[in-house]
PDB file of N, CA, C and O in Angstrom:
ATOM      1  N   MET A   1      93.910  40.107  67.262  1.00  0.00           N
ATOM      2  CA  MET A   1      92.503  40.175  67.729  1.00  0.00           C
ATOM      3  C   MET A   1      92.101  41.726  68.269  1.00  0.00           C
ATOM      4  O   MET A   1      91.005  42.283  68.200  1.00  0.00           O
ATOM      5  N   ALA A   2      93.349  42.217  68.821  1.00  0.00           N
ATOM      6  CA  ALA A   2      93.344  43.532  69.200  1.00  0.00           C
ATOM      7  C   ALA A   2      92.614  44.256  67.761  1.00  0.00           C
ATOM      8  O   ALA A   2      91.587  44.894  67.994  1.00  0.00           O
ATOM      9  N   LYS A   3      92.958  44.212  66.675  1.00  0.00           N
ATOM     10  CA  LYS A   3      92.857  44.889  65.355  1.00  0.00           C
ATOM     11  C   LYS A   3      91.252  44.892  65.226  1.00  0.00           C
ATOM     12  O   LYS A   3      90.827  45.965  64.800  1.00  0.00           O
ATOM     13  N   ASN A   4      90.298  43.953  65.494  1.00  0.00           N
ATOM     14  CA  ASN A   4      89.478  44.006  65.003  1.00  0.00           C
ATOM     15  C   ASN A   4      88.056  44.719  66.156  1.00  0.00           C
ATOM     16  O   ASN A   4      86.839  44.654  65.984  1.00  0.00           O
ATOM     17  N   ARG A   5      88.736  45.270  67.136  1.00  0.00           N
ATOM     18  CA  ARG A   5      88.035  46.106  68.278  1.00  0.00           C
ATOM     19  C   ARG A   5      87.980  47.757  67.568  1.00  0.00           C
ATOM     20  O   ARG A   5      88.942  48.336  67.064  1.00  0.00           O
ATOM     21  N   SER A   6      86.668  48.252  67.693  1.00  0.00           N
ATOM     22  CA  SER A   6      86.517  49.263  67.360  1.00  0.00           C
ATOM     23  C   SER A   6      86.984  50.554  68.034  1.00  0.00           C
ATOM     24  O   SER A   6      86.840  50.690  69.249  1.00  0.00           O
ATOM     25  N   LYS A   7      87.590  51.590  67.209  1.00  0.00           N
ATOM     26  CA  LYS A   7      88.539  52.926  67.993  1.00  0.00           C
ATOM     27  C   LYS A   7      87.197  53.824  68.495  1.00  0.00           C
ATOM     28  O   LYS A   7      87.480  55.013  68.637  1.00  0.00           O
ATOM     29  N   GLY A   8      86.091  53.555  68.727  1.00  0.00           N
ATOM     30  CA  GLY A   8      84.866  54.859  69.079  1.00  0.00           C
ATOM     31  C   GLY A   8      84.832  54.509  70.452  1.00  0.00           C
ATOM     32  O   GLY A   8      85.483  53.517  70.778  1.00  0.00           O
ATOM     33  N   GLN A   9      84.243  55.087  71.264  1.00  0.00           N
ATOM     34  CA  GLN A   9      84.108  54.876  72.943  1.00  0.00           C
ATOM     35  C   GLN A   9      83.026  54.171  73.367  1.00  0.00           C
ATOM     36  O   GLN A   9      82.054  54.881  73.107  1.00  0.00           O
ATOM     37  N   LYS A  10      82.715  53.308  73.803  1.00  0.00           N
ATOM     38  CA  LYS A  10      82.017  52.099  74.244  1.00  0.00           C
ATOM     39  C   LYS A  10      80.943  52.661  74.868  1.00  0.00           C
ATOM     40  O   LYS A  10      81.336  53.497  75.683  1.00  0.00           O
ATOM     41  N   GLN A  11      79.423  52.533  74.828  1.00  0.00           N
ATOM     42  CA  GLN A  11      78.660  52.844  75.042  1.00  0.00           C
ATOM     43  C   GLN A  11      78.337  52.429  76.769  1.00  0.00           C
ATOM     44  O   GLN A  11      78.125  51.269  77.121  1.00  0.00           O
ATOM     45  N   LYS A  12      78.348  53.400  77.555  1.00  0.00           N
ATOM     46  CA  LYS A  12      78.304  53.482  79.096  1.00  0.00           C
ATOM     47  C   LYS A  12      76.865  52.758  79.731  1.00  0.00           C
ATOM     48  O   LYS A  12      75.848  53.132  79.147  1.00  0.00           O
ATOM     49  N   ASN A  13      76.749  52.212  80.351  1.00  0.00           N
ATOM     50  CA  ASN A  13      75.729  51.843  81.182  1.00  0.00           C
ATOM     51  C   ASN A  13      75.018  52.847  81.833  1.00  0.00           C
ATOM     52  O   ASN A  13      75.543  53.400  82.799  1.00  0.00           O
ATOM     53  N   VAL A  14      73.781  53.208  81.415  1.00  0.00           N
ATOM     54  CA  VAL A  14      72.686  54.714  81.590  1.00  0.00           C
ATOM     55  C   VAL A  14      72.667  54.308  83.368  1.00  0.00           C
ATOM     56  O   VAL A  14      73.088  55.151  84.160  1.00  0.00           O
ATOM     57  N   PHE A  15      72.266  53.278  83.749  1.00  0.00           N
ATOM     58  CA  PHE A  15      72.214  53.442  85.256  1.00  0.00           C
ATOM     59  C   PHE A  15      73.418  53.579  85.912  1.00  0.00           C
ATOM     60  O   PHE A  15      73.432  54.404  86.826  1.00  0.00           O
ATOM     61  N   GLN A  16      74.403  52.990  85.678  1.00  0.00           N
ATOM     62  CA  GLN A  16      75.787  53.467  86.260  1.00  0.00           C
ATOM     63  C   GLN A  16      76.040  55.125  86.392  1.00  0.00           C
ATOM     64  O   GLN A  16      76.331  55.706  87.439  1.00  0.00           O
ATOM     65  N   VAL A  17      75.887  55.641  85.288  1.00  0.00           N
ATOM     66  CA  VAL A  17      75.769  56.761  85.156  1.00  0.00           C
ATOM     67  C   VAL A  17      75.330  57.704  85.818  1.00  0.00           C
ATOM     68  O   VAL A  17      75.811  58.752  86.251  1.00  0.00           O
ATOM     69  N   ALA A  18      74.012  57.047  85.862  1.00  0.00           N
ATOM     70  CA  ALA A  18      73.093  57.965  86.854  1.00  0.00           C
ATOM     71  C   ALA A  18      73.501  58.099  88.391  1.00  0.00           C
ATOM     72  O   ALA A  18      73.426  59.109  89.092  1.00  0.00           O
ATOM     73  N   ASN A  19      73.944  56.849  88.731  1.00  0.00           N
ATOM     74  CA  ASN A  19      74.371  56.460  90.223  1.00  0.00           C
ATOM     75  C   ASN A  19      75.566  57.029  90.317  1.00  0.00           C
ATOM     76  O   ASN A  19      75.856  56.899  91.506  1.00  0.00           O
ATOM     77  N   LYS A  20      76.570  57.666  89.698  1.00  0.00           N
ATOM     78  CA  LYS A  20      78.014  58.073  89.865  1.00  0.00           C
ATOM     79  C   LYS A  20      77.519  59.548  90.437  1.00  0.00           C
ATOM     80  O   LYS A  20      76.614  60.259  90.001  1.00  0.00           O
ATOM     81  N   LYS A  21      78.220  59.725  91.316  1.00  0.00           N
ATOM     82  CA  LYS A  21      78.232  61.131  92.088  1.00  0.00           C
ATOM     83  C   LYS A  21      79.406  62.317  91.300  1.00  0.00           C
ATOM     84  O   LYS A  21      80.574  62.252  90.916  1.00  0.00           O
ATOM     85  N   THR A  22      78.499  63.210  91.328  1.00  0.00           N
ATOM     86  CA  THR A  22      79.589  64.372  90.562  1.00  0.00           C
ATOM     87  C   THR A  22      80.397  64.769  91.362  1.00  0.00           C
ATOM     88  O   THR A  22      79.942  64.772  92.506  1.00  0.00           O
ATOM     89  N   LYS A  23      81.785  65.239  91.242  1.00  0.00           N
ATOM     90  CA  LYS A  23      82.690  65.567  91.855  1.00  0.00           C
ATOM     91  C   LYS A  23      82.780  67.221  91.457  1.00  0.00           C
ATOM     92  O   LYS A  23      82.401  67.528  90.326  1.00  0.00           O
ATOM     93  N   PRO A  24      82.992  67.681  91.847  1.00  0.00           N
ATOM     94  CA  PRO A  24      83.217  69.523  91.925  1.00  0.00           C
ATOM     95  C   PRO A  24      84.557  69.807  90.753  1.00  0.00           C
ATOM     96  O   PRO A  24      85.687  69.333  90.640  1.00  0.00           O
ATOM     97  N   LYS A  25      83.897  70.651  90.121  1.00  0.00           N
ATOM     98  CA  LYS A  25      85.139  70.893  88.993  1.00  0.00           C
ATOM     99  C   LYS A  25      86.495  71.790  89.320  1.00  0.00           C
ATOM    100  O   LYS A  25      87.663  71.609  88.974  1.00  0.00           O
ATOM    101  N   ASN A  26      85.834  72.910  90.187  1.00  0.00           N
ATOM    102  CA  ASN A  26      87.128  73.417  91.092  1.00  0.00           C
ATOM    103  C   ASN A  26      87.013  73.381  92.276  1.00  0.00           C
ATOM    104  O   ASN A  26      86.117  73.928  92.918  1.00  0.00           O
ATOM    105  N   LYS A  27      88.110  72.587  92.804  1.00  0.00           N
ATOM    106  CA  LYS A  27      88.576  72.827  94.104  1.00  0.00           C
ATOM    107  C   LYS A  27      88.472  73.843  94.994  1.00  0.00           C
ATOM    108  O   LYS A  27      88.931  74.845  94.445  1.00  0.00           O
ATOM    109  N   THR A  28      88.155  74.055  95.930  1.00  0.00           N
ATOM    110  CA  THR A  28      88.528  75.719  96.490  1.00  0.00           C
ATOM    111  C   THR A  28      89.724  75.182  97.216  1.00  0.00           C
ATOM    112  O   THR A  28      90.108  74.117  97.699  1.00  0.00           O
ATOM    113  N   LYS A  29      90.283  76.868  97.012  1.00  0.00           N
ATOM    114  CA  LYS A  29      91.899  76.737  97.507  1.00  0.00           C
ATOM    115  C   LYS A  29      91.926  77.301  98.963  1.00  0.00           C
ATOM    116  O   LYS A  29      91.261  78.259  99.358  1.00  0.00           O
ATOM    117  N   PRO A  30      92.993  76.390  99.859  1.00  0.00           N
ATOM    118  CA  PRO A  30      93.034  77.100 101.303  1.00  0.00           C
ATOM    119  C   PRO A  30      93.717  78.451 101.216  1.00  0.00           C
ATOM    120  O   PRO A  30      94.945  78.500 101.275  1.00  0.00           O
ATOM    121  N   VAL A  31      92.969  79.579 101.076  1.00  0.00           N
ATOM    122  CA  VAL A  31      93.250  81.395 101.074  1.00  0.00           C
ATOM    123  C   VAL A  31      94.149  81.699 101.987  1.00  0.00           C
ATOM    124  O   VAL A  31      95.285  82.171 101.949  1.00  0.00           O
ATOM    125  N   ALA A  32      93.110  81.182 103.185  1.00  0.00           N
ATOM    126  CA  ALA A  32      93.332  81.797 104.734  1.00  0.00           C
ATOM    127  C   ALA A  32      94.719  81.654 105.439  1.00  0.00           C
ATOM    128  O   ALA A  32      95.461  82.472 105.984  1.00  0.00           O
ATOM    129  N   THR A  33      94.808  79.988 105.174  1.00  0.00           N
ATOM    130  CA  THR A  33      96.579  79.906 105.436  1.00  0.00           C
ATOM    131  C   THR A  33      97.330  80.097 104.995  1.00  0.00           C
ATOM    132  O   THR A  33      98.301  79.914 105.728  1.00  0.00           O
ATOM    133  N   SER A  34      97.684  80.550 103.687  1.00  0.00           N
ATOM    134  CA  SER A  34      98.640  81.329 102.812  1.00  0.00           C
ATOM    135  C   SER A  34      98.356  82.750 103.287  1.00  0.00           C
ATOM    136  O   SER A  34      99.300  83.407 103.726  1.00  0.00           O
ATOM    137  N   LEU A  35      97.486  83.124 103.251  1.00  0.00           N
ATOM    138  CA  LEU A  35      97.168  84.737 104.046  1.00  0.00           C
ATOM    139  C   LEU A  35      98.257  84.994 105.229  1.00  0.00           C
ATOM    140  O   LEU A  35      99.210  85.766 105.330  1.00  0.00           O
ATOM    141  N   LYS A  36      97.523  83.714 106.325  1.00  0.00           N
ATOM    142  CA  LYS A  36      98.260  83.847 107.618  1.00  0.00           C
ATOM    143  C   LYS A  36      99.817  83.844 107.767  1.00  0.00           C
ATOM    144  O   LYS A  36     100.459  84.387 108.667  1.00  0.00           O
ATOM    145  N   LYS A  37     100.265  83.177 106.784  1.00  0.00           N
ATOM    146  CA  LYS A  37     101.892  82.843 106.340  1.00  0.00           C
ATOM    147  C   LYS A  37     102.194  84.345 105.904  1.00  0.00           C
ATOM    148  O   LYS A  37     103.232  84.804 106.382  1.00  0.00           O
ATOM    149  N   ILE A  38     101.438  85.208 105.052  1.00  0.00           N
ATOM    150  CA  ILE A  38     102.038  86.198 104.217  1.00  0.00           C
ATOM    151  C   ILE A  38     102.507  87.256 105.767  1.00  0.00           C
ATOM    152  O   ILE A  38     103.532  87.922 105.911  1.00  0.00           O
ATOM    153  N   LYS A  39     101.377  87.087 106.724  1.00  0.00           N
ATOM    154  CA  LYS A  39     101.297  88.577 107.634  1.00  0.00           C
ATOM    155  C   LYS A  39     102.088  87.695 108.435  1.00  0.00           C
ATOM    156  O   LYS A  39     102.806  88.422 109.122  1.00  0.00           O
ATOM    157  N   VAL A  40     102.277  86.706 108.648  1.00  0.00           N
ATOM    158  CA  VAL A  40     103.374  86.429 109.726  1.00  0.00           C
ATOM    159  C   VAL A  40     104.939  86.807 109.517  1.00  0.00           C
ATOM    160  O   VAL A  40     105.764  87.246 110.318  1.00  0.00           O
ATOM    161  N   GLY A  41     105.056  86.424 107.940  1.00  0.00           N
ATOM    162  CA  GLY A  41     106.383  86.983 107.149  1.00  0.00           C
ATOM    163  C   GLY A  41     106.574  88.457 107.462  1.00  0.00           C
ATOM    164  O   GLY A  41     107.599  88.901 107.979  1.00  0.00           O
ATOM    165  N   ASN A  42     105.236  89.384 107.022  1.00  0.00           N
ATOM    166  CA  ASN A  42     105.711  90.591 106.651  1.00  0.00           C
ATOM    167  C   ASN A  42     105.570  90.884 108.334  1.00  0.00           C
ATOM    168  O   ASN A  42     106.323  91.770 108.738  1.00  0.00           O
ATOM    169  N   SER A  43     104.957  90.434 109.048  1.00  0.00           N
ATOM    170  CA  SER A  43     105.340  91.196 110.554  1.00  0.00           C
ATOM    171  C   SER A  43     106.783  90.562 110.937  1.00  0.00           C
ATOM    172  O   SER A  43     107.346  91.221 111.811  1.00  0.00           O
ATOM    173  N   ASP A  44     107.364  89.660 110.574  1.00  0.00           N
ATOM    174  CA  ASP A  44     108.881  89.415 111.323  1.00  0.00           C
ATOM    175  C   ASP A  44     109.626  90.592 110.363  1.00  0.00           C
ATOM    176  O   ASP A  44     110.346  91.422 110.918  1.00  0.00           O
ATOM    177  N   LYS A  45     109.432  90.626 108.966  1.00  0.00           N
ATOM    178  CA  LYS A  45     110.462  91.505 108.321  1.00  0.00           C
ATOM    179  C   LYS A  45     110.499  93.209 109.233  1.00  0.00           C
ATOM    180  O   LYS A  45     111.508  93.882 109.443  1.00  0.00           O
ATOM    181  N   VAL A  46     108.939  93.574 109.664  1.00  0.00           N
ATOM    182  CA  VAL A  46     108.463  94.710 110.016  1.00  0.00           C
ATOM    183  C   VAL A  46     109.109  94.865 111.003  1.00  0.00           C
ATOM    184  O   VAL A  46     109.518  96.025 111.051  1.00  0.00           O
ATOM    185  N   ASP A  47     109.517  94.084 112.102  1.00  0.00           N
ATOM    186  CA  ASP A  47     109.716  93.915 113.499  1.00  0.00           C
ATOM    187  C   ASP A  47     111.792  94.117 113.228  1.00  0.00           C
ATOM    188  O   ASP A  47     112.520  94.880 113.863  1.00  0.00           O
ATOM    189  N   ASN A  48     112.182  93.214 112.184  1.00  0.00           N
ATOM    190  CA  ASN A  48     113.420  93.279 112.143  1.00  0.00           C
ATOM    191  C   ASN A  48     114.304  94.524 111.485  1.00  0.00           C
ATOM    192  O   ASN A  48     115.472  94.857 111.687  1.00  0.00           O
ATOM    193  N   MET A  49     112.976  95.242 110.358  1.00  0.00           N
ATOM    194  CA  MET A  49     113.286  96.628 110.278  1.00  0.00           C
ATOM    195  C   MET A  49     113.390  97.242 111.167  1.00  0.00           C
ATOM    196  O   MET A  49     114.495  97.778 111.251  1.00  0.00           O
ATOM    197  N   ASN A  50     112.220  97.601 112.528  1.00  0.00           N
ATOM    198  CA  ASN A  50     112.259  98.543 113.358  1.00  0.00           C
ATOM    199  C   ASN A  50     113.625  98.491 114.237  1.00  0.00           C
ATOM    200  O   ASN A  50     114.234  99.496 114.602  1.00  0.00           O
ATOM    201  N   THR A  51     114.036  97.035 114.541  1.00  0.00           N
ATOM    202  CA  THR A  51     115.345  96.800 115.352  1.00  0.00           C
ATOM    203  C   THR A  51     116.384  97.589 114.740  1.00  0.00           C
ATOM    204  O   THR A  51     117.024  98.327 115.490  1.00  0.00           O
ATOM    205  N   ILE A  52     116.717  97.562 113.300  1.00  0.00           N
ATOM    206  CA  ILE A  52     117.573  98.274 112.779  1.00  0.00           C
ATOM    207  C   ILE A  52     117.549  99.434 112.449  1.00  0.00           C
ATOM    208  O   ILE A  52     118.566  99.935 111.971  1.00  0.00           O
ATOM    209  N   PHE A  53     116.410 100.161 112.608  1.00  0.00           N
ATOM    210  CA  PHE A  53     116.065 101.775 112.493  1.00  0.00           C
ATOM    211  C   PHE A  53     116.449 102.437 113.902  1.00  0.00           C
ATOM    212  O   PHE A  53     116.922 103.559 114.085  1.00  0.00           O
ATOM    213  N   THR A  54     116.044 101.209 115.093  1.00  0.00           N
ATOM    214  CA  THR A  54     116.268 101.771 116.387  1.00  0.00           C
ATOM    215  C   THR A  54     117.743 102.147 116.364  1.00  0.00           C
ATOM    216  O   THR A  54     118.118 103.314 116.479  1.00  0.00           O
ATOM    217  N   GLU A  55     118.712 100.922 116.184  1.00  0.00           N
ATOM    218  CA  GLU A  55     119.944 100.819 116.038  1.00  0.00           C
ATOM    219  C   GLU A  55     120.652 102.043 115.657  1.00  0.00           C
ATOM    220  O   GLU A  55     121.542 102.676 116.224  1.00  0.00           O
ATOM    221  N   VAL A  56     120.005 102.222 114.504  1.00  0.00           N
ATOM    222  CA  VAL A  56     120.532 103.585 113.711  1.00  0.00           C
ATOM    223  C   VAL A  56     120.478 104.526 114.555  1.00  0.00           C
ATOM    224  O   VAL A  56     121.421 104.938 115.230  1.00  0.00           O
ATOM    225  N   GLN A  57     119.147 104.995 114.563  1.00  0.00           N
ATOM    226  CA  GLN A  57     118.901 106.327 115.364  1.00  0.00           C
ATOM    227  C   GLN A  57     119.876 106.516 116.383  1.00  0.00           C
ATOM    228  O   GLN A  57     120.466 107.596 116.397  1.00  0.00           O
ATOM    229  N   ARG A  58     120.195 105.511 117.382  1.00  0.00           N
ATOM    230  CA  ARG A  58     121.189 105.529 118.951  1.00  0.00           C
ATOM    231  C   ARG A  58     122.346 105.508 117.822  1.00  0.00           C
ATOM    232  O   ARG A  58     122.762 106.666 117.785  1.00  0.00           O
ATOM    233  N   GLU A  59     122.785 105.025 117.244  1.00  0.00           N
ATOM    234  CA  GLU A  59     124.162 105.357 116.764  1.00  0.00           C
ATOM    235  C   GLU A  59     123.922 106.653 116.273  1.00  0.00           C
ATOM    236  O   GLU A  59     125.081 107.066 116.272  1.00  0.00           O
ATOM    237  N   VAL A  60     123.078 107.813 115.753  1.00  0.00           N
ATOM    238  CA  VAL A  60     122.947 108.817 114.828  1.00  0.00           C
ATOM    239  C   VAL A  60     123.154 110.033 116.433  1.00  0.00           C
ATOM    240  O   VAL A  60     123.645 111.154 116.302  1.00  0.00           O
ATOM    241  N   LYS A  61     122.676 109.489 117.796  1.00  0.00           N
ATOM    242  CA  LYS A  61     122.694 109.997 118.908  1.00  0.00           C
ATOM    243  C   LYS A  61     123.781 110.329 119.399  1.00  0.00           C
ATOM    244  O   LYS A  61     124.056 111.389 119.961  1.00  0.00           O
ATOM    245  N   SER A  62     124.546 109.280 119.170  1.00  0.00           N
ATOM    246  CA  SER A  62     125.573 109.171 119.792  1.00  0.00           C
ATOM    247  C   SER A  62     126.349 109.671 119.205  1.00  0.00           C
ATOM    248  O   SER A  62     126.882 110.458 119.987  1.00  0.00           O
ATOM    249  N   ILE A  63     126.936 109.765 117.999  1.00  0.00           N
ATOM    250  CA  ILE A  63     127.768 110.622 117.078  1.00  0.00           C
ATOM    251  C   ILE A  63     127.351 112.103 117.447  1.00  0.00           C
ATOM    252  O   ILE A  63     128.155 112.913 117.909  1.00  0.00           O
ATOM    253  N   SER A  64     126.222 112.340 117.239  1.00  0.00           N
ATOM    254  CA  SER A  64     126.240 113.902 117.569  1.00  0.00           C
ATOM    255  C   SER A  64     125.984 114.563 118.637  1.00  0.00           C
ATOM    256  O   SER A  64     125.556 115.718 118.633  1.00  0.00           O
ATOM    257  N   LYS A  65     126.276 113.737 119.873  1.00  0.00           N
ATOM    258  CA  LYS A  65     126.641 114.069 121.146  1.00  0.00           C
ATOM    259  C   LYS A  65     127.995 114.276 121.195  1.00  0.00           C
ATOM    260  O   LYS A  65     128.432 115.276 121.764  1.00  0.00           O
ATOM    261  N   CYS A  66     128.851 113.330 120.588  1.00  0.00           N
ATOM    262  CA  CYS A  66     130.525 113.207 120.492  1.00  0.00           C
ATOM    263  C   CYS A  66     130.891 114.570 119.871  1.00  0.00           C
ATOM    264  O   CYS A  66     131.610 115.401 120.425  1.00  0.00           O
ATOM    265  N   THR A  67     130.324 114.706 118.670  1.00  0.00           N
ATOM    266  CA  THR A  67     130.847 116.210 118.230  1.00  0.00           C
ATOM    267  C   THR A  67     130.238 117.370 118.778  1.00  0.00           C
ATOM    268  O   THR A  67     129.055 117.371 119.121  1.00  0.00           O
ATOM    269  N   ALA A  68     131.045 118.442 118.887  1.00  0.00           N
ATOM    270  CA  ALA A  68     130.667 119.599 119.903  1.00  0.00           C
ATOM    271  C   ALA A  68     129.765 120.446 118.534  1.00  0.00           C
ATOM    272  O   ALA A  68     129.803 120.314 117.311  1.00  0.00           O
ATOM    273  N   PRO A  69     129.153 121.146 119.262  1.00  0.00           N
ATOM    274  CA  PRO A  69     128.102 121.815 118.402  1.00  0.00           C
ATOM    275  C   PRO A  69     129.098 123.161 118.001  1.00  0.00           C
ATOM    276  O   PRO A  69     129.833 123.856 118.702  1.00  0.00           O
ATOM    277  N   GLU A  70     128.860 123.183 116.951  1.00  0.00           N
ATOM    278  CA  GLU A  70     129.677 125.048 116.587  1.00  0.00           C
ATOM    279  C   GLU A  70     128.408 126.204 116.689  1.00  0.00           C
ATOM    280  O   GLU A  70     127.221 126.205 116.363  1.00  0.00           O
ATOM    281  N   PRO A  71     129.267 127.105 117.277  1.00  0.00           N
ATOM    282  CA  PRO A  71     128.068 128.346 117.348  1.00  0.00           C
ATOM    283  C   PRO A  71     127.970 128.593 116.140  1.00  0.00           C
ATOM    284  O   PRO A  71     128.803 128.514 115.237  1.00  0.00           O
ATOM    285  N   ARG A  72     126.694 128.962 116.146  1.00  0.00           N
ATOM    286  CA  ARG A  72     126.015 129.654 114.769  1.00  0.00           C
ATOM    287  C   ARG A  72     126.029 130.602 114.871  1.00  0.00           C
ATOM    288  O   ARG A  72     125.646 130.961 115.985  1.00  0.00           O
ATOM    289  N   GLN A  73     126.407 131.644 113.984  1.00  0.00           N
ATOM    290  CA  GLN A  73     126.361 132.570 113.601  1.00  0.00           C
ATOM    291  C   GLN A  73     125.471 133.516 113.034  1.00  0.00           C
ATOM    292  O   GLN A  73     125.286 133.378 111.825  1.00  0.00           O
ATOM    293  N   GLN A  74     124.781 134.585 113.688  1.00  0.00           N
ATOM    294  CA  GLN A  74     123.452 134.993 113.270  1.00  0.00           C
ATOM    295  C   GLN A  74     123.979 135.995 112.080  1.00  0.00           C
ATOM    296  O   GLN A  74     124.848 136.853 112.234  1.00  0.00           O
ATOM    297  N   LEU A  75     123.397 135.761 111.072  1.00  0.00           N
ATOM    298  CA  LEU A  75     123.369 137.110 109.955  1.00  0.00           C
ATOM    299  C   LEU A  75     122.729 137.971 110.154  1.00  0.00           C
ATOM    300  O   LEU A  75     121.514 137.881 110.329  1.00  0.00           O
ATOM    301  N   GLN A  76     123.595 139.376 110.189  1.00  0.00           N
ATOM    302  CA  GLN A  76     122.809 140.349 110.707  1.00  0.00           C
ATOM    303  C   GLN A  76     122.016 140.895 109.540  1.00  0.00           C
ATOM    304  O   GLN A  76     122.811 141.185 108.645  1.00  0.00           O
ATOM    305  N   VAL A  77     120.477 141.211 109.111  1.00  0.00           N
ATOM    306  CA  VAL A  77     120.039 141.632 108.049  1.00  0.00           C
ATOM    307  C   VAL A  77     119.902 143.458 108.337  1.00  0.00           C
ATOM    308  O   VAL A  77     119.493 144.116 109.294  1.00  0.00           O
ATOM    309  N   THR A  78     120.445 143.806 107.045  1.00  0.00           N
ATOM    310  CA  THR A  78     120.172 145.379 107.027  1.00  0.00           C
ATOM    311  C   THR A  78     118.851 145.627 106.828  1.00  0.00           C
ATOM    312  O   THR A  78     118.223 144.819 106.144  1.00  0.00           O
ATOM    313  N   LYS A  79     118.284 146.597 107.293  1.00  0.00           N
ATOM    314  CA  LYS A  79     117.101 147.205 106.656  1.00  0.00           C
ATOM    315  C   LYS A  79     117.092 148.273 105.955  1.00  0.00           C
ATOM    316  O   LYS A  79     117.205 149.263 106.678  1.00  0.00           O
ATOM    317  N   PRO A  80     116.996 148.541 104.737  1.00  0.00           N
ATOM    318  CA  PRO A  80     116.750 149.939 104.394  1.00  0.00           C
ATOM    319  C   PRO A  80     116.205 150.669 105.047  1.00  0.00           C
ATOM    320  O   PRO A  80     115.148 150.414 105.625  1.00  0.00           O
ATOM    321  N   ALA A  81     116.939 151.962 105.102  1.00  0.00           N
ATOM    322  CA  ALA A  81     116.246 153.390 105.385  1.00  0.00           C
ATOM    323  C   ALA A  81     114.891 153.887 104.960  1.00  0.00           C
ATOM    324  O   ALA A  81     114.701 154.093 103.762  1.00  0.00           O
ATOM    325  N   PRO A  82     113.912 154.104 105.855  1.00  0.00           N
ATOM    326  CA  PRO A  82     112.508 154.178 105.745  1.00  0.00           C
ATOM    327  C   PRO A  82     112.540 155.266 104.554  1.00  0.00           C
ATOM    328  O   PRO A  82     113.218 156.293 104.591  1.00  0.00           O
ATOM    329  N   VAL A  83     111.864 154.955 103.701  1.00  0.00           N
ATOM    330  CA  VAL A  83     111.542 156.378 103.065  1.00  0.00           C
ATOM    331  C   VAL A  83     110.782 157.513 103.198  1.00  0.00           C
ATOM    332  O   VAL A  83     109.671 157.045 103.449  1.00  0.00           O
ATOM    333  N   GLU A  84     110.688 158.546 103.190  1.00  0.00           N
ATOM    334  CA  GLU A  84     110.019 159.552 103.591  1.00  0.00           C
ATOM    335  C   GLU A  84     109.188 159.596 102.532  1.00  0.00           C
ATOM    336  O   GLU A  84     109.505 159.161 101.425  1.00  0.00           O
ATOM    337  N   ILE A  85     108.099 160.110 102.796  1.00  0.00           N
ATOM    338  CA  ILE A  85     106.952 160.541 101.702  1.00  0.00           C
ATOM    339  C   ILE A  85     106.915 161.666 101.299  1.00  0.00           C
ATOM    340  O   ILE A  85     106.710 162.578 102.101  1.00  0.00           O
ATOM    341  N   LEU A  86     107.074 161.887 100.139  1.00  0.00           N
ATOM    342  CA  LEU A  86     107.357 163.228  99.432  1.00  0.00           C
ATOM    343  C   LEU A  86     106.060 164.337  99.899  1.00  0.00           C
ATOM    344  O   LEU A  86     104.868 164.040  99.812  1.00  0.00           O
ATOM    345  N   ASN A  87     106.478 165.392 100.303  1.00  0.00           N
ATOM    346  CA  ASN A  87     105.269 166.194 100.564  1.00  0.00           C
ATOM    347  C   ASN A  87     105.223 167.278  99.220  1.00  0.00           C
ATOM    348  O   ASN A  87     106.095 168.125  99.027  1.00  0.00           O
ATOM    349  N   MET A  88     104.281 167.115  98.526  1.00  0.00           N
ATOM    350  CA  MET A  88     104.047 167.494  97.294  1.00  0.00           C
ATOM    351  C   MET A  88     103.925 169.018  97.537  1.00  0.00           C
ATOM    352  O   MET A  88     104.904 169.497  96.963  1.00  0.00           O
ATOM    353  N   ASP A  89     103.335 169.843  98.003  1.00  0.00           N
ATOM    354  CA  ASP A  89     103.273 171.433  98.256  1.00  0.00           C
ATOM    355  C   ASP A  89     104.932 171.600  98.674  1.00  0.00           C
ATOM    356  O   ASP A  89     105.559 172.435  98.021  1.00  0.00           O
ATOM    357  N   ALA A  90     105.638 170.864  99.700  1.00  0.00           N
ATOM    358  CA  ALA A  90     106.429 171.641 100.046  1.00  0.00           C
ATOM    359  C   ALA A  90     107.893 171.555  98.851  1.00  0.00           C
ATOM    360  O   ALA A  90     108.895 172.239  99.057  1.00  0.00           O
ATOM    361  N   THR A  91     107.771 170.591  97.611  1.00  0.00           N
ATOM    362  CA  THR A  91     108.494 170.159  97.109  1.00  0.00           C
ATOM    363  C   THR A  91     108.136 170.742  95.873  1.00  0.00           C
ATOM    364  O   THR A  91     109.010 170.625  95.014  1.00  0.00           O
ATOM    365  N   ALA A  92     106.952 171.427  95.478  1.00  0.00           N
ATOM    366  CA  ALA A  92     106.508 172.886  94.824  1.00  0.00           C
ATOM    367  C   ALA A  92     107.389 173.527  94.676  1.00  0.00           C
ATOM    368  O   ALA A  92     108.202 173.691  93.767  1.00  0.00           O
ATOM    369  N   GLN A  93     107.118 174.201  96.287  1.00  0.00           N
ATOM    370  CA  GLN A  93     107.827 175.281  96.837  1.00  0.00           C
ATOM    371  C   GLN A  93     109.114 175.329  96.282  1.00  0.00           C
ATOM    372  O   GLN A  93     109.504 176.115  95.419  1.00  0.00           O
ATOM    373  N   LEU A  94     109.814 174.345  96.892  1.00  0.00           N
ATOM    374  CA  LEU A  94     111.314 174.513  96.850  1.00  0.00           C
ATOM    375  C   LEU A  94     111.666 174.357  95.222  1.00  0.00           C
ATOM    376  O   LEU A  94     112.768 174.733  94.822  1.00  0.00           O
ATOM    377  N   PHE A  95     110.903 173.914  94.506  1.00  0.00           N
ATOM    378  CA  PHE A  95     111.082 174.038  93.334  1.00  0.00           C
ATOM    379  C   PHE A  95     110.796 175.513  92.429  1.00  0.00           C
ATOM    380  O   PHE A  95     111.361 176.077  91.492  1.00  0.00           O
ATOM    381  N   SER A  96     109.624 175.769  93.255  1.00  0.00           N
ATOM    382  CA  SER A  96     109.862 177.574  92.331  1.00  0.00           C
ATOM    383  C   SER A  96     110.600 178.332  93.106  1.00  0.00           C
ATOM    384  O   SER A  96     110.765 179.498  92.746  1.00  0.00           O
ATOM    385  N   GLN A  97     111.166 177.907  94.240  1.00  0.00           N
ATOM    386  CA  GLN A  97     112.311 179.136  94.818  1.00  0.00           C
ATOM    387  C   GLN A  97     113.568 178.938  93.392  1.00  0.00           C
ATOM    388  O   GLN A  97     113.991 179.982  92.895  1.00  0.00           O
ATOM    389  N   LEU A  98     113.912 178.018  93.013  1.00  0.00           N
ATOM    390  CA  LEU A  98     114.631 178.214  92.097  1.00  0.00           C
ATOM    391  C   LEU A  98     114.615 178.794  90.988  1.00  0.00           C
ATOM    392  O   LEU A  98     115.615 178.779  90.270  1.00  0.00           O
TER     393      LEU A  98
END
C-alpha cells in the first residue's frame, strides 16, 4: 500500500500556514556572558603574573643586597693638549730667517 503513494510533497493547508508563527532564523547568542568570563579569566592571569613578578623582584633585591658592591674604577680620560693657533705672520718671519 505504501508503494502507491506519490513521492512529492503534500500540499499544506493554506490557513494553517498563515496562522503559523514564524520563528527567527538566526538566534542571538549570549555574547556578554562569555566576555565577562574572558575578562575574569584574564584578570586572574594578570593577578597571578603580578604576584610572580613581585616575588622575583624581592629575590633580586635580596641577592643584590647580599653581594658586596665592587668599587668602580673610574677611567681617566686623557685630554689632548690644546693646539695653538698658528700665527701666519710670525711663521713667515721665522721662515724668512732660514
